[in-house]
DSSP file (Angstrom, degrees, kcal/mol; ACC not computed):
  #  RESIDUE AA STRUCTURE BP1 BP2  ACC     N-H-->O    O-->H-N    N-H-->O    O-->H-N    TCO  KAPPA ALPHA  PHI   PSI    X-CA   Y-CA   Z-CA
    1    1 A M              0   0    0      0, 0.0     2,-0.1     0, 0.0     0, 0.0   0.000 360.0 360.0 360.0 125.1  -86.7  -35.4 -107.2
    2    2 A T     >  -     0   0    0      1,-0.1     4,-1.9     4,-0.0     5,-0.1  -0.291 360.0-106.7 -81.6 169.3  -88.8  -37.1 -104.5
    3    3 A M  H  > S+     0   0    0      1,-0.2     4,-2.3     2,-0.2     5,-0.2   0.874 120.8  54.9 -63.7 -37.6  -90.5  -35.3 -101.7
    4    4 A L  H  > S+     0   0    0      1,-0.2     4,-2.6     2,-0.2    -1,-0.2   0.888 106.7  51.1 -63.3 -39.3  -87.9  -36.6  -99.2
    5    5 A S  H  > S+     0   0    0      2,-0.2     4,-2.4     1,-0.2    -1,-0.2   0.895 110.0  49.2 -65.1 -40.3  -85.1  -35.1 -101.3
    6    6 A V  H  X S+     0   0    0     -4,-1.9     4,-2.3     2,-0.2    -2,-0.2   0.918 112.5  47.5 -65.1 -43.3  -86.9  -31.7 -101.4
    7    7 A V  H  X S+     0   0    0     -4,-2.3     4,-2.4     2,-0.2    -2,-0.2   0.916 113.1  48.3 -65.5 -43.2  -87.4  -31.8  -97.6
    8    8 A L  H  X S+     0   0    0     -4,-2.6     4,-2.5     2,-0.2     5,-0.2   0.897 110.8  51.0 -64.7 -39.8  -83.8  -32.8  -97.0
    9    9 A A  H  X S+     0   0    0     -4,-2.4     4,-2.2     2,-0.2    -1,-0.2   0.922 111.5  47.8 -62.6 -43.1  -82.5  -30.1  -99.3
   10   10 A A  H  X S+     0   0    0     -4,-2.3     4,-2.6     2,-0.2    -2,-0.2   0.894 111.3  50.9 -64.9 -39.6  -84.6  -27.5  -97.5
   11   11 A L  H  X S+     0   0    0     -4,-2.4     4,-2.6     2,-0.2    -2,-0.2   0.909 111.2  47.1 -65.2 -41.8  -83.4  -28.7  -94.2
   12   12 A F  H  X S+     0   0    0     -4,-2.5     4,-2.2     2,-0.2    -1,-0.2   0.872 111.9  51.6 -67.7 -35.5  -79.7  -28.5  -95.2
   13   13 A L  H  X S+     0   0    0     -4,-2.2     4,-2.1    -5,-0.2    -2,-0.2   0.936 113.1  44.2 -64.4 -46.2  -80.3  -25.0  -96.7
   14   14 A V  H  X S+     0   0    0     -4,-2.6     4,-2.8     1,-0.2    -2,-0.2   0.887 112.2  52.9 -66.0 -39.2  -81.9  -23.8  -93.4
   15   15 A A  H  X S+     0   0    0     -4,-2.6     4,-2.8     1,-0.2     5,-0.2   0.890 108.9  50.5 -63.3 -38.4  -79.1  -25.5  -91.4
   16   16 A G  H  X S+     0   0    0     -4,-2.2     4,-1.9     2,-0.2    -2,-0.2   0.902 111.3  47.7 -65.0 -41.3  -76.6  -23.7  -93.5
   17   17 A I  H  X S+     0   0    0     -4,-2.1     4,-2.2     2,-0.2    -2,-0.2   0.939 113.8  47.8 -63.8 -46.4  -78.3  -20.3  -92.9
   18   18 A F  H  X S+     0   0    0     -4,-2.8     4,-2.5     1,-0.2    -2,-0.2   0.930 114.1  45.1 -61.1 -47.3  -78.5  -21.0  -89.2
   19   19 A L  H  X S+     0   0    0     -4,-2.8     4,-2.4     1,-0.2    -1,-0.2   0.811 109.6  56.5 -70.6 -27.6  -74.9  -22.1  -88.8
   20   20 A G  H  X S+     0   0    0     -4,-1.9     4,-2.1    -5,-0.2    -1,-0.2   0.919 109.3  46.7 -64.3 -42.5  -73.8  -19.1  -91.0
   21   21 A I  H  X S+     0   0    0     -4,-2.2     4,-2.4     1,-0.2    -2,-0.2   0.939 114.8  45.9 -62.6 -47.6  -75.6  -16.8  -88.5
   22   22 A R  H  X S+     0   0    0     -4,-2.5     4,-2.5     1,-0.2    -2,-0.2   0.860 111.1  53.2 -67.1 -35.0  -74.1  -18.6  -85.5
   23   23 A L  H  X S+     0   0    0     -4,-2.4     4,-2.1     2,-0.2    -1,-0.2   0.924 111.1  45.0 -66.7 -44.5  -70.6  -18.6  -87.1
   24   24 A V  H  X S+     0   0    0     -4,-2.1     4,-1.9     2,-0.2    -2,-0.2   0.905 113.6  50.9 -65.2 -40.5  -70.7  -14.8  -87.7
   25   25 A A  H  X S+     0   0    0     -4,-2.4     4,-0.7     1,-0.2    -2,-0.2   0.897 110.0  50.3 -63.9 -39.5  -72.0  -14.3  -84.2
   26   26 A G  H >< S+     0   0    0     -4,-2.5     3,-0.5     1,-0.2     4,-0.4   0.888 110.2  49.6 -65.1 -38.4  -69.2  -16.4  -82.7
   27   27 A L  H >< S+     0   0    0     -4,-2.1     3,-0.5     1,-0.2     4,-0.3   0.828 111.2  49.8 -69.4 -30.8  -66.6  -14.4  -84.7
   28   28 A Y  H >X S+     0   0    0     -4,-1.9     4,-2.6     1,-0.2     3,-0.5   0.580  86.2  88.2 -81.0 -10.1  -68.1  -11.2  -83.4
   29   29 A S  H <X S+     0   0    0     -4,-0.7     4,-2.1    -3,-0.5    -1,-0.2   0.827  82.5  58.3 -62.8 -29.3  -68.1  -12.3  -79.8
   30   30 A G  H <4 S+     0   0    0     -3,-0.5    -1,-0.3    -4,-0.4    -2,-0.1   0.901 110.6  42.1 -63.8 -40.2  -64.6  -11.0  -79.4
   31   31 A L  H X4 S+     0   0    0     -3,-0.5     3,-0.9    -4,-0.3     4,-0.3   0.877 113.0  53.7 -72.0 -37.6  -65.7   -7.5  -80.4
   32   32 A D  H 3< S+     0   0    0     -4,-2.6     3,-0.3     1,-0.2    -2,-0.2   0.876 119.2  33.0 -64.0 -37.2  -68.9   -7.8  -78.3
   33   33 A L  T >< S+     0   0    0     -4,-2.1     3,-1.3    -5,-0.2    -1,-0.2   0.131  82.0 113.5-107.3  19.8  -67.0   -8.7  -75.2
   34   34 A W  G X   +     0   0    0     -3,-0.9     3,-1.5     1,-0.3     4,-0.2   0.832  69.0  64.9 -63.0 -31.8  -63.8   -6.7  -75.8
   35   35 A Y  G 3  S+     0   0    0     -3,-0.3    -1,-0.3    -4,-0.3     3,-0.1   0.766 118.0  26.3 -63.1 -24.0  -64.5   -4.4  -72.8
   36   36 A T  G X> S+     0   0    0     -3,-1.3     4,-2.2     1,-0.1     3,-1.2  -0.127  79.4 133.9-127.9  36.3  -64.1   -7.3  -70.5
   37   37 A I  H <>  +     0   0    0     -3,-1.5     4,-1.1     1,-0.3    -2,-0.1   0.767  63.4  68.0 -64.1 -26.0  -61.8   -9.5  -72.5
   38   38 A R  H 34 S+     0   0    0     -4,-0.2    -1,-0.3     1,-0.2    -2,-0.1   0.849 117.5  22.9 -62.9 -32.8  -59.6  -10.2  -69.5
   39   39 A T  H <4 S+     0   0    0     -3,-1.2    -2,-0.2     1,-0.1    -1,-0.2   0.651 124.9  52.1-104.4 -19.4  -62.3  -12.2  -67.8
   40   40 A A  H >X S+     0   0    0     -4,-2.2     4,-2.2    -7,-0.2     3,-0.6   0.382  73.2 103.4-100.5   4.4  -64.4  -13.2  -70.9
   41   41 A W  H 3X S+     0   0    0     -4,-1.1     4,-2.7     1,-0.2     5,-0.2   0.839  78.1  56.2 -60.8 -32.8  -61.7  -14.7  -73.1
   42   42 A P  H 3> S+     0   0    0      0, 0.0     4,-2.5     0, 0.0    -1,-0.2   0.902 108.9  47.9 -64.2 -35.6  -62.8  -18.3  -72.3
   43   43 A V  H <> S+     0   0    0     -3,-0.6     4,-2.6     2,-0.2     5,-0.2   0.925 112.9  47.8 -66.5 -44.2  -66.3  -17.5  -73.6
   44   44 A V  H  X S+     0   0    0     -4,-2.2     4,-2.5     1,-0.2     5,-0.2   0.927 114.3  46.3 -62.2 -45.5  -65.0  -15.8  -76.7
   45   45 A L  H  X S+     0   0    0     -4,-2.7     4,-2.6    -5,-0.2     5,-0.4   0.908 113.0  49.4 -64.2 -42.6  -62.7  -18.8  -77.4
   46   46 A R  H  X S+     0   0    0     -4,-2.5     4,-2.2    -5,-0.2     5,-0.3   0.915 113.8  45.4 -64.5 -43.4  -65.4  -21.3  -76.8
   47   47 A R  H  X S+     0   0    0     -4,-2.6     4,-2.1     2,-0.2     5,-0.3   0.941 116.9  44.0 -65.6 -46.8  -67.9  -19.5  -79.0
   48   48 A T  H  X S+     0   0    0     -4,-2.5     4,-1.8   -22,-0.3     5,-0.2   0.960 121.5  37.2 -65.3 -51.7  -65.5  -19.0  -81.8
   49   49 A L  H  X S+     0   0    0     -4,-2.6     4,-2.7    -5,-0.2     5,-0.2   0.868 115.5  55.4 -70.3 -35.3  -63.9  -22.4  -81.8
   50   50 A G  H  X S+     0   0    0     -4,-2.2     4,-2.5    -5,-0.4     5,-0.2   0.956 112.7  38.7 -63.6 -51.8  -67.2  -24.2  -81.0
   51   51 A W  H  X S+     0   0    0     -4,-2.1     4,-2.3    -5,-0.3    -1,-0.2   0.867 117.6  50.9 -69.6 -34.7  -69.2  -22.8  -84.0
   52   52 A T  H  X S+     0   0    0     -4,-1.8     4,-2.5    -5,-0.3    -2,-0.2   0.926 112.6  46.0 -66.0 -43.7  -66.2  -23.1  -86.3
   53   53 A A  H  X S+     0   0    0     -4,-2.7     4,-2.7     2,-0.2    -2,-0.2   0.900 112.7  50.2 -66.4 -40.8  -65.6  -26.7  -85.3
   54   54 A L  H  X S+     0   0    0     -4,-2.5     4,-2.4    -5,-0.2     5,-0.2   0.928 112.7  46.6 -63.4 -44.5  -69.3  -27.6  -85.6
   55   55 A T  H  X S+     0   0    0     -4,-2.3     4,-2.4     2,-0.2    -2,-0.2   0.926 114.1  47.7 -63.6 -44.7  -69.5  -26.0  -89.1
   56   56 A G  H  X S+     0   0    0     -4,-2.5     4,-1.9     2,-0.2    -2,-0.2   0.898 111.1  51.1 -63.1 -40.7  -66.3  -27.7  -90.2
   57   57 A A  H  X S+     0   0    0     -4,-2.7     4,-2.4     2,-0.2    -1,-0.2   0.914 111.0  48.1 -64.2 -42.5  -67.4  -31.1  -88.9
   58   58 A L  H  X S+     0   0    0     -4,-2.4     4,-2.4     1,-0.2    -2,-0.2   0.906 110.1  52.0 -65.5 -39.7  -70.8  -30.9  -90.7
   59   59 A L  H  < S+     0   0    0     -4,-2.4    -1,-0.2     1,-0.2    -2,-0.2   0.872 113.7  44.7 -62.2 -35.0  -69.1  -29.9  -93.9
   60   60 A W  H  < S+     0   0    0     -4,-1.9    -2,-0.2    -5,-0.2    -1,-0.2   0.846 117.1  44.0 -76.4 -34.9  -66.8  -32.9  -93.6
   61   61 A L  H  < S+     0   0    0     -4,-2.4    -2,-0.2    -5,-0.1    -3,-0.2   0.784  91.8  91.3 -84.4 -28.5  -69.6  -35.3  -92.6
   62   62 A I  S  < S-     0   0    0     -4,-2.4     5,-0.1    -5,-0.2    -4,-0.0  -0.437  83.5-110.2 -72.0 139.7  -72.3  -34.3  -95.1
   63   63 A E     >  -     0   0    0     -2,-0.1     4,-2.2     1,-0.1     3,-0.5  -0.233  30.5-106.1 -64.9 158.9  -72.3  -36.2  -98.4
   64   64 A D  H  > S+     0   0    0      1,-0.2     4,-1.0     2,-0.2    -1,-0.1   0.866 116.4  53.4 -57.6 -41.6  -71.2  -34.4 -101.5
   65   65 A G  H  4 S+     0   0    0      1,-0.2     4,-0.4     2,-0.2    -1,-0.2   0.854 117.3  36.5 -64.9 -35.0  -74.8  -34.1 -103.0
   66   66 A W  H  > S+     0   0    0     -3,-0.5     4,-1.6     1,-0.2     3,-0.5   0.700 101.9  73.7 -91.3 -21.1  -76.2  -32.5  -99.8
   67   67 A R  H  X S+     0   0    0     -4,-2.2     4,-2.7     1,-0.2     5,-0.3   0.842  89.3  62.3 -60.6 -33.5  -73.1  -30.4  -99.0
   68   68 A W  H  X S+     0   0    0     -4,-1.0     4,-2.4     1,-0.2    -1,-0.2   0.909 103.1  48.2 -60.0 -42.3  -74.0  -28.1 -101.8
   69   69 A W  H  > S+     0   0    0     -3,-0.5     4,-2.1    -4,-0.4    -1,-0.2   0.889 111.6  50.1 -66.1 -39.3  -77.3  -27.1 -100.1
   70   70 A F  H  X S+     0   0    0     -4,-1.6     4,-1.9     2,-0.2    -2,-0.2   0.934 113.7  44.2 -63.9 -47.0  -75.6  -26.6  -96.8
   71   71 A V  H  X S+     0   0    0     -4,-2.7     4,-2.5     1,-0.2    -2,-0.2   0.855 110.5  56.3 -66.8 -35.0  -72.9  -24.3  -98.4
   72   72 A A  H  X S+     0   0    0     -4,-2.4     4,-2.7    -5,-0.3    -1,-0.2   0.902 106.4  50.4 -63.1 -40.6  -75.6  -22.5 -100.4
   73   73 A G  H  X S+     0   0    0     -4,-2.1     4,-2.1     2,-0.2    -2,-0.2   0.915 111.9  46.7 -63.0 -43.1  -77.5  -21.7  -97.2
   74   74 A M  H  X S+     0   0    0     -4,-1.9     4,-2.3     1,-0.2    -2,-0.2   0.891 113.6  49.4 -65.3 -38.3  -74.3  -20.3  -95.6
   75   75 A S  H  X S+     0   0    0     -4,-2.5     4,-2.7     2,-0.2    -2,-0.2   0.894 108.3  52.7 -68.2 -40.1  -73.6  -18.3  -98.8
   76   76 A V  H  X S+     0   0    0     -4,-2.7     4,-2.4     2,-0.2     5,-0.2   0.934 111.1  47.1 -60.9 -45.7  -77.1  -16.9  -99.0
   77   77 A Y  H  X S+     0   0    0     -4,-2.1     4,-2.9     1,-0.2    -2,-0.2   0.927 111.9  50.5 -62.6 -43.2  -76.8  -15.7  -95.4
   78   78 A L  H  X S+     0   0    0     -4,-2.3     4,-2.8     1,-0.2     5,-0.3   0.914 111.5  47.9 -62.2 -42.4  -73.3  -14.2  -96.1
   79   79 A L  H  X S+     0   0    0     -4,-2.7     4,-2.5     2,-0.2    -1,-0.2   0.906 113.8  46.7 -65.2 -41.1  -74.6  -12.4  -99.2
   80   80 A V  H  X S+     0   0    0     -4,-2.4     4,-2.5    -5,-0.2    -2,-0.2   0.913 114.1  48.8 -65.7 -41.9  -77.6  -11.0  -97.3
   81   81 A Y  H  X S+     0   0    0     -4,-2.9     4,-2.4    -5,-0.2    -2,-0.2   0.947 115.3  42.1 -63.3 -50.4  -75.5  -10.0  -94.4
   82   82 A V  H  X S+     0   0    0     -4,-2.8     4,-2.6     1,-0.2    -2,-0.2   0.905 115.2  51.4 -65.3 -41.0  -72.9   -8.2  -96.5
   83   83 A G  H  X S+     0   0    0     -4,-2.5     4,-2.4    -5,-0.3    -1,-0.2   0.900 110.5  48.2 -62.5 -41.1  -75.6   -6.6  -98.7
   84   84 A T  H  X S+     0   0    0     -4,-2.5     4,-2.5     2,-0.2     5,-0.2   0.924 112.2  48.8 -65.6 -44.2  -77.4   -5.3  -95.7
   85   85 A C  H  X S+     0   0    0     -4,-2.4     4,-2.4     1,-0.2    -2,-0.2   0.915 111.6  50.4 -60.8 -42.4  -74.2   -3.9  -94.2
   86   86 A F  H  X S+     0   0    0     -4,-2.6     4,-2.5     1,-0.2    -2,-0.2   0.922 111.4  47.6 -62.4 -44.5  -73.4   -2.2  -97.5
   87   87 A L  H  X S+     0   0    0     -4,-2.4     4,-2.5     2,-0.2     5,-0.2   0.905 111.8  49.7 -64.6 -41.0  -76.9   -0.7  -97.8
   88   88 A I  H  X S+     0   0    0     -4,-2.5     4,-2.8     2,-0.2     5,-0.2   0.914 112.0  48.0 -65.1 -41.4  -76.8    0.6  -94.2
   89   89 A I  H  X S+     0   0    0     -4,-2.4     4,-1.8    -5,-0.2    -2,-0.2   0.917 112.9  48.6 -64.5 -41.7  -73.4    2.2  -94.8
   90   90 A R  H  < S+     0   0    0     -4,-2.5     4,-0.4    -5,-0.2    -2,-0.2   0.893 115.2  44.1 -65.5 -39.4  -74.5    3.7  -98.0
   91   91 A I  H >< S+     0   0    0     -4,-2.5     3,-0.9     1,-0.2    -2,-0.2   0.921 116.3  45.9 -71.5 -43.1  -77.7    5.1  -96.5
   92   92 A A  H 3< S+     0   0    0     -4,-2.8    -2,-0.2     1,-0.2    -1,-0.2   0.757 105.7  61.5 -71.8 -24.0  -75.9    6.4  -93.3
   93   93 A A  T 3< S+     0   0    0     -4,-1.8     2,-0.3    -5,-0.2    -1,-0.2   0.586  75.3 113.5 -80.9  -9.4  -73.0    7.9  -95.3
   94   94 A R    <   -     0   0    0     -3,-0.9    -3,-0.0    -4,-0.4     3,-0.0  -0.460  52.4-159.6 -67.1 127.0  -75.3   10.4  -97.1
   95   95 A K        -     0   0    0     -2,-0.3    -2,-0.1     1,-0.0    -1,-0.0  -0.843  26.5-102.6-104.5 143.8  -74.5   13.9  -96.1
   96   96 A P        -     0   0    0      0, 0.0     3,-0.1     0, 0.0    -1,-0.0  -0.353  39.9-117.9 -64.0 146.1  -77.1   16.6  -96.6
   97   97 A G        -     0   0    0      1,-0.2    -3,-0.0    -3,-0.0     0, 0.0  -0.053  48.6 -61.0 -72.0-179.7  -76.3   18.8  -99.6
   98   98 A P        -     0   0    0      0, 0.0    -1,-0.2     0, 0.0     3,-0.1  -0.305  62.3 -99.5 -64.5 149.3  -75.7   22.5  -99.4
   99   99 A A        -     0   0    0      1,-0.1     3,-0.0    -3,-0.1     2,-0.0  -0.403  44.9-101.8 -67.8 143.2  -78.4   24.6  -97.9
  100  100 A P        -     0   0    0      0, 0.0     2,-0.6     0, 0.0    -1,-0.1  -0.350  35.4-111.9 -66.6 147.2  -80.5   26.4 -100.5
  101  101 A V        -     0   0    0     -3,-0.1     2,-0.5     2,-0.0     0, 0.0  -0.678  31.7-164.5 -82.3 123.5  -79.8   30.0 -101.1
  102  102 A V              0   0    0     -2,-0.6    -3,-0.0     1,-0.1    -1,-0.0  -0.943 360.0 360.0-111.6 124.5  -82.6   32.2  -99.9
  103  103 A E              0   0    0     -2,-0.5    -1,-0.1     0, 0.0    -2,-0.0   0.408 360.0 360.0-109.6 360.0  -82.6   35.8 -101.1
């Protein structure tokens, strides 16, 4: 593997992570702007469709050998995101035990 191949693989991995972040943020924009959805729906639609279309276009345009690195970056971000959400829910869901009996 040449130095150029390593750099390109790293760039595609970082691009996958970045677009994974932007894709999730675009999908959450509907929830973020729900309080004003009557006036903000064009923004929500533009963000959701824009990031989805950009990600799909890159997946279609990237060659097979490099597509794996791009998808790996998106997968790494998704696993970290879901794992973090799971940990936060598990930590926040802990209820204190019964109070000790003092005699």
